DOVEXKOL-123210 format. One record per residue (C-alpha): residue number from 0; residue in three letters; x, y, z. Coordinates in steps of 0.001 Angstrom, whole numbers, plus 500000, padded with zeros to 6 digits. Each point is the difference from the previous one (the first is absolute). Layout:
# DOVEXKOL-123210
<rec NUM,ALA,<X,Y,Z>> ...
***
This chain:
# DOVEXKOL-123210
<rec 0,UNK,<534355,499801,510989>> <rec 1,UNK,<496282,500985,499648>> <rec 2,UNK,<497496,497235,499942>> <rec 3,UNK,<499161,498581,496554>> <rec 4,UNK,<496386,501403,499996>> <rec 5,UNK,<501405,503512,500455>> <rec 6,UNK,<502738,499607,497415>> <rec 7,UNK,<497418,498671,497599>> <rec 8,UNK,<497475,502905,500610>> <rec 9,UNK,<501084,501342,496626>> <rec 10,UNK,<499951,496896,497756>> <rec 11,UNK,<502425,499573,497208>> <rec 12,UNK,<498633,501206,496687>> <rec 13,UNK,<499722,497230,497403>> <rec 14,UNK,<501273,500628,496479>> <rec 15,UNK,<499501,497752,497010>> <rec 16,UNK,<500196,500471,496278>> <rec 17,UNK,<496258,500045,499948>> <rec 18,UNK,<499466,502650,502661>> <rec 19,UNK,<497539,502718,499082>> <rec 20,UNK,<499365,503496,501070>> <rec 21,UNK,<496625,500817,501543>> <rec 22,UNK,<498791,501677,496825>> <rec 23,UNK,<501321,497217,497779>> <rec 24,UNK,<498238,497422,502230>> <rec 25,UNK,<496766,501865,499692>> <rec 26,UNK,<500322,500186,496251>> <rec 27,UNK,<500746,496268,499806>> <rec 28,UNK,<496624,498992,501518>> <rec 29,UNK,<497629,498169,497758>> <rec 30,UNK,<496210,500600,500073>> <rec 31,UNK,<499553,496766,501930>> <rec 32,UNK,<502485,501084,502634>> <rec 33,UNK,<498293,503308,500410>> <rec 34,UNK,<496659,498208,500194>> <rec 35,UNK,<501247,497501,502707>> <rec 36,UNK,<501411,502777,502070>> <rec 37,UNK,<496813,502172,499922>> <rec 38,UNK,<497854,496903,500574>> <rec 39,UNK,<501976,499395,503272>> <rec 40,UNK,<499509,503694,500942>> <rec 41,UNK,<496294,499878,499247>> <rec 42,UNK,<499578,496925,502208>> <rec 43,UNK,<501730,501632,502895>> <rec 44,UNK,<497959,503120,499513>> <rec 45,UNK,<496830,497930,500187>> <rec 46,UNK,<501166,498690,503303>> <rec 47,UNK,<500003,503515,501385>> <rec 48,UNK,<496649,501002,498530>> <rec 49,UNK,<498458,496823,501477>> <rec 50,UNK,<501616,500478,503474>> <rec 51,UNK,<499238,503738,500430>> <rec 52,UNK,<496389,499516,498911>> <rec 53,UNK,<499249,499080,503657>> <rec 54,UNK,<502118,502795,501455>> <rec 55,UNK,<498249,502537,497994>> <rec 56,UNK,<496478,498570,500838>> <rec 57,UNK,<500277,499662,503790>> <rec 58,UNK,<497426,502613,500794>> <rec 59,UNK,<497585,498681,497390>> <rec 60,UNK,<500492,496430,501158>> <rec 61,UNK,<499434,500975,503605>> <rec 62,UNK,<496669,501482,499042>> <rec 63,UNK,<499059,497164,497783>> <rec 64,UNK,<500584,497261,502707>> <rec 65,UNK,<499399,501948,503115>> <rec 66,UNK,<503511,499420,501233>> <rec 67,UNK,<502684,502342,501439>> <rec 68,UNK,<503255,500757,498275>> <rec 69,UNK,<501926,497419,501948>> <rec 70,UNK,<497662,497265,498910>> <rec 71,UNK,<500418,501001,496294>> <rec 72,UNK,<503770,500136,500242>> <rec 73,UNK,<499936,496394,501306>> <rec 74,UNK,<499488,499094,496321>> <rec 75,UNK,<503246,501728,499131>> <rec 76,UNK,<501782,498035,502631>> <rec 77,UNK,<498558,496693,498704>> <rec 78,UNK,<500998,500810,496448>> <rec 79,UNK,<503622,500683,501114>> <rec 80,UNK,<500128,496764,502002>> <rec 81,UNK,<498809,497889,497087>> <rec 82,UNK,<502260,501660,497506>> <rec 83,UNK,<502894,497712,501057>> <rec 84,UNK,<497948,496936,499111>> <rec 85,UNK,<499382,501364,496535>> <rec 86,UNK,<503744,500830,499594>> <rec 87,UNK,<500842,496404,500837>> <rec 88,UNK,<497410,498347,497746>> <rec 89,UNK,<500430,502223,496894>> <rec 90,UNK,<503715,500244,500477>> <rec 91,UNK,<500294,496286,499870>> <rec 92,UNK,<497683,499735,496995>> <rec 93,UNK,<501994,502717,498155>> <rec 94,UNK,<503410,498389,500564>> <rec 95,UNK,<498639,496634,499016>> <rec 96,UNK,<497683,500764,497014>> <rec 97,UNK,<501189,503381,498651>> <rec 98,UNK,<499296,503637,500361>> <rec 99,UNK,<497046,500361,497692>> <rec 100,UNK,<496937,497946,501186>> <rec 101,UNK,<500601,500149,503734>> <rec 102,UNK,<499965,503767,499740>> <rec 103,UNK,<496965,500035,497737>> <rec 104,UNK,<497930,497776,502433>> <rec 105,UNK,<501358,502038,502967>> <rec 106,UNK,<498587,503160,498393>> <rec 107,UNK,<496745,498320,499132>> <rec 108,UNK,<499577,498871,503592>> <rec 109,UNK,<500558,503593,501122>> <rec 110,UNK,<497360,501098,497488>> <rec 111,UNK,<497335,497485,501238>> <rec 112,UNK,<500552,500761,503672>> <rec 113,UNK,<500107,503719,499432>> <rec 114,UNK,<496769,499923,498009>> <rec 115,UNK,<498494,497690,502538>> <rec 116,UNK,<500848,502449,502793>> <rec 117,UNK,<497701,502477,498308>> <rec 118,UNK,<497027,497642,500352>> <rec 119,UNK,<500320,499048,503687>> <rec 120,UNK,<497101,500810,502229>> <rec 121,UNK,<501309,499133,503479>> <rec 122,UNK,<503208,500798,501889>> <rec 123,UNK,<500788,496274,500382>> <rec 124,UNK,<499933,499563,496271>> <rec 125,UNK,<502202,503064,499594>> <rec 126,UNK,<502616,498599,502448>> <rec 127,UNK,<499946,496581,498377>> <rec 128,UNK,<500505,501349,496445>> <rec 129,UNK,<502805,502397,501038>> <rec 130,UNK,<501786,497108,501789>> <rec 131,UNK,<499822,497819,496892>> <rec 132,UNK,<500979,503081,497891>> <rec 133,UNK,<503218,500334,502074>> <rec 134,UNK,<501050,496621,498604>> <rec 135,UNK,<499563,501190,496408>> <rec 136,UNK,<501662,503352,500773>> <rec 137,UNK,<503009,498365,501586>> <rec 138,UNK,<501201,498415,496804>> <rec 139,UNK,<500128,503175,497942>> <rec 140,UNK,<503281,501610,501078>> <rec 141,UNK,<502303,497064,499470>> <rec 142,UNK,<498424,499032,496610>> <rec 143,UNK,<499849,503556,498788>> <rec 144,UNK,<503570,500630,500869>> <rec 145,UNK,<501234,496834,498241>> <rec 146,UNK,<497942,500753,496960>> <rec 147,UNK,<501230,503663,499761>> <rec 148,UNK,<503739,499588,500667>> <rec 149,UNK,<501205,496584,498695>> <rec 150,UNK,<499443,500873,496290>> <rec 151,UNK,<501946,503291,500156>> <rec 152,UNK,<503777,500664,499361>> <rec 153,UNK,<502007,499908,503200>> <rec 154,UNK,<501016,503686,499410>> <rec 155,UNK,<496344,501125,500160>> <rec 156,UNK,<498764,498081,503028>> <rec 157,UNK,<500801,502722,502590>> <rec 158,UNK,<497828,502643,498359>> <rec 159,UNK,<497350,497409,499234>> <rec 160,UNK,<499922,498968,503678>> <rec 161,UNK,<499247,503555,501068>> <rec 162,UNK,<497235,500488,497452>> <rec 163,UNK,<498549,496621,500880>> <rec 164,UNK,<499884,500603,503779>> <rec 165,UNK,<498340,503367,499696>> <rec 166,UNK,<497177,498460,498087>> <rec 167,UNK,<498658,499607,503504>> <rec 168,UNK,<499906,503747,500528>> <rec 169,UNK,<498369,500393,496642>> <rec 170,UNK,<497380,497464,500925>> <rec 171,UNK,<499143,501928,503212>> <rec 172,UNK,<499555,503188,497841>> <rec 173,UNK,<497715,498165,497616>> <rec 174,UNK,<497876,498662,502737>> <rec 175,UNK,<499773,503489,501591>> <rec 176,UNK,<498931,501515,496726>> <rec 177,UNK,<497314,497284,499516>> <rec 178,UNK,<498709,500596,503539>> <rec 179,UNK,<500053,503753,499559>> <rec 180,UNK,<498290,500274,496641>> <rec 181,UNK,<498156,496816,499075>> <rec 182,UNK,<498598,498684,503304>> <rec 183,UNK,<497989,503160,500942>> <rec 184,UNK,<498373,500013,496641>> <rec 185,UNK,<498592,496408,500147>> <rec 186,UNK,<497049,498728,501914>> <rec 187,UNK,<502018,496939,501161>> <rec 188,UNK,<502420,502095,502035>> <rec 189,UNK,<503117,498248,501375>> <rec 190,UNK,<499134,496834,498015>> <rec 191,UNK,<500906,501750,496771>> <rec 192,UNK,<503551,500314,501210>> <rec 193,UNK,<500452,496309,500510>> <rec 194,UNK,<498244,499111,496692>> <rec 195,UNK,<502252,502421,498150>> <rec 196,UNK,<503118,498542,501734>> <rec 197,UNK,<498855,496528,498972>> <rec 198,UNK,<499591,501134,496400>> <rec 199,UNK,<503559,501373,499922>> <rec 200,UNK,<501381,496685,501353>> <rec 201,UNK,<498128,498116,497256>> <rec 202,UNK,<501604,502305,497425>> <rec 203,UNK,<503399,499365,501454>> <rec 204,UNK,<499423,496217,499847>> <rec 205,UNK,<498881,500302,496290>> <rec 206,UNK,<503168,502053,499164>> <rec 207,UNK,<502229,497282,501588>> <rec 208,UNK,<497991,497202,498336>> <rec 209,UNK,<500744,501253,496442>> <rec 210,UNK,<503695,500343,500659>> <rec 211,UNK,<502380,497061,499701>> <rec 212,UNK,<501620,497901,502770>> <rec 213,UNK,<503328,501198,501506>> <rec 214,UNK,<503004,498994,497795>> <rec 215,UNK,<501478,498347,503075>> <rec 216,UNK,<497240,497504,500183>> <rec 217,UNK,<499634,499572,496212>> <rec 218,UNK,<503685,498976,499957>> <rec 219,UNK,<499608,497656,502962>> <rec 220,UNK,<496843,498290,498571>> <rec 221,UNK,<501738,499465,496615>> <rec 222,UNK,<503025,498442,501761>> <rec 223,UNK,<497742,497689,502052>> <rec 224,UNK,<498047,498938,496947>> <rec 225,UNK,<503188,499266,498103>> <rec 226,UNK,<501196,497783,502813>> <rec 227,UNK,<496657,498195,500212>> <rec 228,UNK,<499247,501280,503538>> <rec 229,UNK,<496385,499405,500985>> <rec 230,UNK,<497794,502350,502025>> <rec 231,UNK,<500009,497685,503046>> <rec 232,UNK,<503728,499880,499932>> <rec 233,UNK,<500305,503787,499845>> <rec 234,UNK,<497749,500289,503021>> <rec 235,UNK,<502040,497557,501957>> <rec 236,UNK,<503195,501853,499176>> <rec 237,UNK,<498288,503244,500937>> <rec 238,UNK,<499029,498712,503452>> <rec 239,UNK,<503517,498709,500554>> <rec 240,UNK,<501701,503171,498849>> <rec 241,UNK,<497666,502030,502170>> <rec 242,UNK,<501026,498100,503112>> <rec 243,UNK,<503588,500233,499058>> <rec 244,UNK,<499741,503691,499478>> <rec 245,UNK,<498431,500509,503468>> <rec 246,UNK,<502756,497972,501635>> <rec 247,UNK,<502748,502026,498381>> <rec 248,UNK,<498447,503481,500233>> <rec 249,UNK,<498140,500017,503258>> <rec 250,UNK,<502268,502700,501367>> <rec 251,UNK,<499320,502116,496941>> <rec 252,UNK,<496253,499524,500625>> <rec 253,UNK,<500280,501280,503589>> <rec 254,UNK,<502010,502984,498860>> <rec 255,UNK,<497556,500858,497246>> <rec 256,UNK,<497034,499910,502362>> <rec 257,UNK,<501677,502143,502546>> <rec 258,UNK,<501020,502449,497285>> <rec 259,UNK,<496510,500250,498621>> <rec 260,UNK,<498534,500356,503493>> <rec 261,UNK,<502111,503135,500349>> <rec 262,UNK,<499011,501307,496614>> <rec 263,UNK,<496319,499412,500638>> <rec 264,UNK,<500129,501680,503340>> <rec 265,UNK,<501621,502977,498214>> <rec 266,UNK,<497236,500179,497442>> <rec 267,UNK,<497017,499485,502299>> <rec 268,UNK,<501474,502081,502798>> <rec 269,UNK,<500571,502965,497720>> <rec 270,UNK,<496541,499934,498447>> <rec 271,UNK,<497153,498554,502171>> <rec 272,UNK,<499620,502685,502573>> <rec 273,UNK,<501180,503017,498136>> <rec 274,UNK,<496596,501114,498649>> <rec 275,UNK,<498505,499561,503443>> <rec 276,UNK,<502741,502134,501507>> <rec 277,UNK,<499390,502817,497458>> <rec 278,UNK,<496191,499954,500628>> <rec 279,UNK,<499801,499496,503696>> <rec 280,UNK,<502991,501952,501307>> <rec 281,UNK,<500875,502527,497280>> <rec 282,UNK,<496300,500760,499310>> <rec 283,UNK,<500163,499454,496304>> <rec 284,UNK,<497015,498826,497941>> <rec 285,UNK,<499598,496576,498536>> <rec 286,UNK,<500583,501519,496617>> <rec 287,UNK,<503286,501547,501061>> <rec 288,UNK,<501166,496784,501678>> <rec 289,UNK,<499103,498159,496804>> <rec 290,UNK,<501987,502472,497852>> <rec 291,UNK,<503000,499632,502334>> <rec 292,UNK,<499728,496255,499675>> <rec 293,UNK,<500006,500313,496138>> <rec 294,UNK,<503034,502242,500211>> <rec 295,UNK,<501697,497402,502130>> <rec 296,UNK,<499140,497266,497301>> <rec 297,UNK,<501603,502269,497436>> <rec 298,UNK,<503149,500029,502065>> <rec 299,UNK,<499779,496237,500232>> <rec 300,UNK,<499886,499597,496178>> <rec 301,UNK,<502882,502368,499489>> <rec 302,UNK,<502112,498386,502673>> <rec 303,UNK,<499398,496510,498842>> <rec 304,UNK,<500897,500686,496436>> <rec 305,UNK,<503133,502019,500921>> <rec 306,UNK,<501215,497378,502422>> <rec 307,UNK,<499393,497065,497614>> <rec 308,UNK,<501987,501712,497273>> <rec 309,UNK,<502748,501037,502390>> <rec 310,UNK,<500283,496419,501368>> <rec 311,UNK,<501201,498793,496582>> <rec 312,UNK,<503260,502133,500504>> <rec 313,UNK,<500412,500296,503742>> <rec 314,UNK,<498906,496454,500854>> <rec 315,UNK,<496756,498909,501697>> <rec 316,UNK,<501003,500164,503662>> <rec 317,UNK,<501848,503321,499791>> <rec 318,UNK,<496994,501604,498347>> <rec 319,UNK,<497690,498725,502667>> <rec 320,UNK,<502395,501346,502679>> <rec 321,UNK,<499991,503409,498404>> <rec 322,UNK,<496263,500288,499845>> <rec 323,UNK,<499507,498723,503513>> <rec 324,UNK,<502342,502661,501179>> <rec 325,UNK,<497748,502505,498211>> <rec 326,UNK,<497085,498724,502114>> <rec 327,UNK,<501895,500919,503192>> <rec 328,UNK,<500789,503483,498678>> <rec 329,UNK,<496380,500856,499072>> <rec 330,UNK,<498272,498691,503171>> <rec 331,UNK,<499882,503501,501657>> <rec 332,UNK,<498494,501499,496856>> <rec 333,UNK,<497465,497203,500017>> <rec 334,UNK,<498649,500615,503438>> <rec 335,UNK,<500830,503492,501225>> <rec 336,UNK,<498523,502683,497614>> <rec 337,UNK,<496600,501400,500655>> <rec 338,UNK,<499251,501349,496495>> <rec 339,UNK,<498528,497924,497227>> <rec 340,UNK,<502944,500674,497666>> <rec 341,UNK,<502559,498918,502626>> <rec 342,UNK,<498102,496805,500753>> <rec 343,UNK,<499455,499224,496351>> <rec 344,UNK,<503662,500496,499301>> <rec 345,UNK,<500874,497665,502871>> <rec 346,UNK,<497599,497330,498627>> <rec 347,UNK,<501720,500353,496558>> <rec 348,UNK,<503498,499823,501327>> <rec 349,UNK,<499466,497155,502426>> <rec 350,UNK,<498335,497931,497260>> <rec 351,UNK,<502909,500729,497680>> <rec 352,UNK,<502221,498276,502628>> <rec 353,UNK,<497562,497190,500849>> <rec 354,UNK,<498831,499038,496587>> <rec 355,UNK,<503410,500718,498523>> <rec 356,UNK,<501419,497282,502147>> <rec 357,UNK,<497055,497862,499000>> <rec 358,UNK,<500607,500623,496293>> <rec 359,UNK,<503108,497886,500104>> <rec 360,UNK,<498242,497089,501800>> <rec 361,UNK,<498558,498130,496983>> <rec 362,UNK,<503348,499614,498246>> <rec 363,UNK,<501869,499568,503248>> <rec 364,UNK,<497876,497084,501063>> <rec 365,UNK,<499976,498541,496459>> <rec 366,UNK,<503727,499925,499893>> <rec 367,UNK,<500283,498772,503606>> <rec 368,UNK,<497513,497157,499477>> <rec 369,UNK,<501022,496387,499150>> <rec 370,UNK,<499714,500489,496200>> <rec 371,UNK,<497485,497177,499464>> <rec 372,UNK,<497635,501495,502590>> <rec 373,UNK,<499650,503681,498975>> <rec 374,UNK,<496217,499953,500475>> <rec 375,UNK,<499826,498103,503273>> <rec 376,UNK,<502965,501539,501833>> <rec 377,UNK,<499337,503729,499471>> <rec 378,UNK,<496236,499748,500257>> <rec 379,UNK,<499896,497923,503173>> <rec 380,UNK,<502762,502081,501702>> <rec 381,UNK,<498093,503185,499158>> <rec 382,UNK,<496655,498742,501311>> <rec 383,UNK,<501447,498488,503191>> <rec 384,UNK,<501676,503364,500672>> <rec 385,UNK,<496710,501621,499282>> <rec 386,UNK,<498264,497762,502497>> <rec 387,UNK,<502585,500804,502691>> <rec 388,UNK,<499537,503736,499534>> <rec 389,UNK,<496195,499956,499881>> <rec 390,UNK,<499782,501421,503458>> <rec 391,UNK,<502157,503072,499323>> <rec 392,UNK,<497159,502427,500190>> <rec 393,UNK,<498835,498539,503291>> <rec 394,UNK,<503556,500230,501418>> <rec 395,UNK,<500201,503710,499086>> <rec 396,UNK,<496600,500849,501266>> <rec 397,UNK,<500586,498328,503390>> <rec 398,UNK,<502513,502634,500908>> <rec 399,UNK,<497446,502806,500027>> <rec 400,UNK,<496502,498573,499978>> <rec 401,UNK,<499412,500904,503780>> <rec 402,UNK,<501292,503482,499533>> <rec 403,UNK,<497719,502933,499280>> <rec 404,UNK,<500235,503620,498879>> <rec 405,UNK,<497630,502807,499340>> <rec 406,UNK,<499166,501249,496496>> <rec 407,UNK,<497356,502683,499358>> <rec 408,UNK,<498606,499362,503391>> <rec 409,UNK,<499721,496230,499528>> <rec 410,UNK,<501914,497287,501846>> <rec 411,UNK,<501507,497676,497463>> <rec 412,UNK,<502563,497251,499895>> <rec 413,UNK,<503539,501493,499977>> <rec 414,UNK,<501219,498680,496617>> <rec 415,UNK,<502980,502315,500307>> <rec 416,UNK,<501395,497667,502624>> <rec 417,UNK,<499055,497112,497702>> <rec 418,UNK,<502084,501593,497292>> <rec 419,UNK,<502851,500568,502237>> <rec 420,UNK,<499902,496321,500753>> <rec 421,UNK,<499676,499409,496260>> <rec 422,UNK,<503205,502019,499376>> <rec 423,UNK,<501875,497948,502649>> <rec 424,UNK,<498470,496817,498665>> <rec 425,UNK,<501008,500753,496348>> <rec 426,UNK,<503532,500923,501132>> <rec 427,UNK,<500417,496721,501863>> <rec 428,UNK,<498531,498007,497033>> <rec 429,UNK,<502266,501879,497550>> <rec 430,UNK,<503006,499151,502150>> <rec 431,UNK,<499021,496315,500089>> <rec 432,UNK,<499382,499858,496234>> <rec 433,UNK,<503346,501818,499364>> <rec 434,UNK,<501730,497418,502197>> <rec 435,UNK,<498421,497055,498227>> <rec 436,UNK,<500775,501469,496608>> <rec 437,UNK,<503700,500528,500779>> <rec 438,UNK,<500639,496576,501411>> <rec 439,UNK,<498147,498135,497199>> <rec 440,UNK,<501248,498488,496787>> <rec 441,UNK,<499652,501548,496527>> <rec 442,UNK,<500005,498326,496620>> <rec 443,UNK,<500135,503171,497945>> <rec 444,UNK,<499734,499413,496231>> <rec 445,UNK,<499073,496276,500355>> <rec 446,UNK,<499034,498330,496735>> <rec 447,UNK,<497319,497969,501761>> <rec 448,UNK,<498101,499421,496714>> <rec 449,UNK,<502845,497627,498913>> <rec 450,UNK,<499522,497621,502875>> <rec 451,UNK,<498005,496763,500057>> <rec 452,UNK,<496364,499996,500903>> <rec 453,UNK,<498705,498172,503092>> <rec 454,UNK,<498777,496944,498054>> <rec 455,UNK,<503509,499329,498550>> <rec 456,UNK,<502547,497949,501717>> <rec 457,UNK,<502287,502136,502228>> <rec 458,UNK,<497685,503031,499960>> <rec 459,UNK,<499703,500050,503761>> <rec 460,UNK,<503610,500415,500726>> <rec 461,UNK,<500829,502523,497311>> <rec 462,UNK,<502699,497572,498758>> <rec 463,UNK,<499852,500805,496316>> <rec 464,UNK,<499191,502719,497521>> <rec 465,UNK,<498849,499736,496434>> <rec 466,UNK,<502624,501054,497453>> <rec 467,UNK,<499126,501913,496828>> <rec 468,UNK,<499713,496754,498058>> <rec 469,UNK,<497465,498640,502498>> <rec 470,UNK,<502437,497538,501703>> <rec 471,UNK,<500486,499637,503673>> <rec 472,UNK,<503200,501497,501458>> <rec 473,UNK,<501524,498783,503267>> <rec 474,UNK,<499970,502525,502772>> <rec 475,UNK,<501053,500245,503596>> <rec 476,UNK,<496933,500005,502288>> <rec 477,UNK,<499352,503087,501927>> <rec 478,UNK,<500543,500221,503744>> <rec 479,UNK,<496977,500124,502283>> <rec 480,UNK,<501736,502723,502042>> <rec 481,UNK,<498265,503293,500211>> <rec 482,UNK,<503299,501760,499188>> <rec 483,UNK,<500753,497822,496915>> <rec 484,UNK,<501847,501496,497054>> <rec 485,UNK,<498094,501216,496932>> <rec 486,UNK,<499119,497422,497336>> <rec 487,UNK,<501672,501213,496894>> <rec 488,UNK,<499555,498410,496587>> <rec 489,UNK,<502171,502373,498053>> <rec 490,UNK,<503603,501139,500216>> <rec 491,UNK,<500558,502640,502659>> <rec 492,UNK,<502076,503065,499208>> 
***
């Protein structure tokens, strides 16, 4: 008989008397649910705008501070390294105190440090601010995901996951438009991009501030108040349940970090050197390379939304497997053509696969997480994986940095060899990510919003859910095995 993780690659569909079609689920949403979802998407979009502000300003920053490109990109590395610290801090705050105010303060910190970046006068100040900014940025993904998804009907979460994740591609496009049209028209130059990004983060914080707290925490606070539970007692329970969760789910933590390392290698490896390849080896202009990047981002948005919606019917892991296989199929189109149309098509198709698989990740990790820690677990796993993959561009470039070729009578680095290495690299990473996806668990359709919060007794071991009448219901604890069976809270057909 086939192993369980293969037999369960297609999860059993859950059917209840309350099951909704996708269209019925969309129609059932209240204005508050719509607002909560888009507030989460906006927060994640701000993360992208803030991060890519440096990437889009490398040349201007090099001129400003008299540093080379390598020195400027050190700030990007520092930001990535400190993001895990932010994911830990803000994830814990969100799971303890609720979704609203931790995200509001997280966005405000991003706003302050982004605006502050626009006022720095020395390179040391720039590095210091970008390092601290990494802490603020690190908290956004986990909090935005929890805010956007936990208030939605289960039947809508797959599609919502795809839309949420591709907010990052939208953020990149917004930053590119600001840099292309606003920055050249101001006397402040690159600083205007950072100030504008800070203003957008402030707007996102204001939007979240006027919206209510998550219903999950409203219910938990009401129950705690009714039982006379004091704040100090809730904090003690939270600390104990956090430790209990770590002891039970340590294998799941390791699995999630390995999986997200593969996903981040896929993302960075398919994006970071591609514009350089088009410019240096294929001889295209910066404008054409930028257009190809935009086309690739359009593929990312399309793939993410399609995959997220499909995962609601095919299952999370099977959808990821399908889109990772698409990556392998389109690698030749991605690196071999010499025409702009061919390379642009390759960029589009490869990003459909890469970001299509990514589009499932927000809901996949939310369902996989210990239910009481849906901000901490996904956010920290994502950022640790991001930290592991931060050297992907250097790994790819090493394969061809000492090779040269001749273009228009000039001896230049042979980025064609780099891109061949890139193709092999992406193929290996895709195979690793495919393997990790197949062997992992899946909690498709989990009603995680019905579980206890982390400051309630038993929240750390997933031992109870909340019935419709608000009472606790006994429940068998989940296994800590990576191949554990799905957590179902409804009858299975």
